[in-house]
N, C-alpha and C positions, 0 to 999 in steps of 0.2 A: 504494500500500500504506500503510494507516494503522497507527498504533502498536497499536491494539487487535487488528487482524488478525495483526500480527507476534507479539505476545505470546501470542495463542491458538495460533498455529501452533508457536511455540517450546515451549509447554507439551505439545503432542502429541509433538514430537520427544523431549523429555525423558522423557515417559512410555514411549514405544516403546523408546528406547535404554537406559533404566534396566532394563527387562525383558530386553533383548537383550545386556546387557553381557558376560555370560559365554558364552552360546550363540553369539554372533557370532564369538568367537575360535576356537570349536571346529569351525566349518564348513570343510570342505575348499575350497580355492580362494582363501581370503582372503590367503594369502601370495603368490599368483600376481602377477606383473607388477612386484613391488617392484624387482627387479633392472633391469627396463626403465626404471622411473622414475629410478633412480640413474644409469643410463647416459645417459638423455636430459637429466638435470639437469646433467651434467658436474661434479657436486659434488666438491670437493677438501677436503683436511684443513685448509685455511685458511678454509673457508666456514662461516657460520652458516645455519641452515635454519629456516623456519617451516612447520609442518604444521597446516593449518586443518581443523577438524572431525576431529581426530586419532583419535577413538574410543579403542580400547584400546591404542594406541601401536605397532601392528605396523610401520607405515611409518616412524614417527619413530625407533624403536629401530634399524631397519636402516640408516637414514641416519646415526644417531649412531655407527655403527661406522666411518664414514669422515670425517664433518664434525667441525669443532672443537666445535660446540654445536648442539643442536636444541631448539627451543621448540614444544611442542604445545599447541593450544588447542581446547577442546570445550565445548559447552553443558551436557553431562550429567556430573554429579559422579561417578556410578558408573563411567562410561567412563574418567575420569581416574584413578580408584582402580585400575582394571584396568591402565591404562598404567603406573602407578607400580610395580605388582607385576611387570609384564613387565620393566621397567627393572632392578629388583632381581635378578630371576632371571638376567638377562643380564650383571649386574655392570657396568652402564654408569653413569658418573658425569657425563656431559656433556649431560644433558637437564634441561629445566625444563617445568613444566606449569601452564597457566592455565585457569580456568573462565570462560567468557565467550561472548558472541555475536560474530558476524562483521560485523555492521553497527551501529556501526563496529568495526573491529579496534582493540584497545587498544595500538597500537604507533605509534611515530613513523614518519613518511615516510622512505623510503630506508633501512630498517633491516636488511633481509635480502637477501643475494645470491641465495638460492634460496627460493621460496615455492611450496608444493605443497598439493594437496588430492586425496583419493581417495575415490570413492563417496559424495560429499556433494552435488554440484550438483543432483541430482534432488530434494533435500529443501528447497532454497531457494525462497522466494517471489519474490525479485528477484535472479536470477542475474547480470544485468549489473552490478548494484550491488556484488555480492560480488566479481566479477572486477575491478571498478574499485578496490575496497579492496585486493585482492591486488596489483594493479599499484602502488598508492600506496606500500605498505610495502616493495615490492621496490626494490632499488638499481638505478640506471641501469646498464645493461649486464648486469643479472642475468636470471634465468630464472623464469618462471611456468609451472607444470605443473598440469594438471587431468586426472584419470582418472575416467570416468563412463560409464554405458550410453549409447550413441548408436545410433540405428536408422534404417533407410530411412523416408522420409516416409510411405509407404503402410502402414507397420506400427506407427508410433509411437503412434497413438491407442489401438489395441487393447492394446498393451503397457502404456500408462499406466493404462487402466481396470483391468487385472488387478493391477498393482502397487499401486494405491490400495486395492484390497481386501486384498491381503496385508499391506501396511504403510501404515496411515492417515497416516503422516508424509510419504509420497511426494507430491510435487507434480507434477513433469513432467520426464520425460526428453526430450531434444531430438532432432530429426532431424539427419542429417549437414549438411544445408544450413543449418539454423538455428544449429547449433553453430559451423560454419565462419564464418557471418556474424557471430556474437557475438564470435568471436576476432579477426576482422579489424577490427571496430568498436572493439575495446579499444585499438588502437594498438600492440600487440605486433608485433614483426618476426621474421623468420626462422621463421615458423610451420611446425611439422611435426606430423604425426599418425601414431601407431602403434596398431594394433588387435590385439586378442586375445579369446579366449573363455574364460569361466569356467564349467565344467560343474557342474551341480547335479543332485541327485536330489530330486524334488518333496517327498517326505515328510520328508526331513531338513531341507529348507528351511522347510517348514511348522512343524516342531518348534522351529525357531529363530525363528519369527515369531509375532506376536501380533495377528492380525486380529480384527476385531469378531466377536462370537458368531455362528456360522452361516456366516460368509464363507469359512471353510476348505472347506466343501462346494462353494460356488460356484467357488472357485479350482480345485479338483480337476476339476470338470466343464468349466471353460474349457480346462484342459490336455488333458483326454481328447478334447475336440472338435478340438483343435489338432494332434493327433498326425499327422505326415506332411503337414500342410497348411501349417504355419508362418505362420499369420496374425499370430502374436505376434512374429515375428522372432527366435524363440529356438531354432529347430531342435528342436522338441519331438518326442521319439521314445521308443520302448520299448526297454529293456534287460532281457531276461527278463520279469519281471512288474512292473518298476519304470518309472515315468515319469521320464525325464531331459530336461534342457533346458540351454541354454547362454546365459549373459548375454553380450551383445556389448559389450565395453568398448573405448573409444578413449582414448588418452592424447594430449592436446594440449600442446604446449610452444611458448613464444615468448619472445623477449628484449625487455626494456624499453628 
């Protein structure tokens, strides 16, 4: 990956998530799993936490109700502004926010006992390098957590083709085998995985998305053809006259 590729992709991410900054927080399902992240992290009142690609601060603010301090970093300025608003609404004073990229992370090694990221890995061009950075800034004995869509190998390609249409900043979701292999290669120990589904209604998801012109029609057709076939790995089905589907999310955790 060269610098020009990274800069171009980062620009796409900023464009997409500047547009999504408000609508992202309004979608049902985005508060799902945060309690599971908290439980798996074993965070305590004495811990500081780093939330990478923190978006509008949903995860960071929930962790801040327990941890002594939470730092959130995101590349998109408008997402950080939404995170600050959420912090104010919840009357939390133990958070700080940074605007920046993940390669490299602008923090010293061994800085945080808990390092997390949620729904971000499928946007990264070099996932192994990002995981390496997460491990670098994590304290020895600390925990690294990643929550992201993970699919069976036979379904992941179809899923990725659809998601790239819906969100041009999407790069690649991984199969279970590839994600497991990446985590083992990282050197983290005591690896565990927990999975859950986030149900979505297609039209609500499209209203909160910003595909290229005309691609929304292609996406609807892909989902119509997938009803009860599940080639996407999303359990696409009808509820009355609406198309529903479920994002299959896995949380991976390991100790440094």
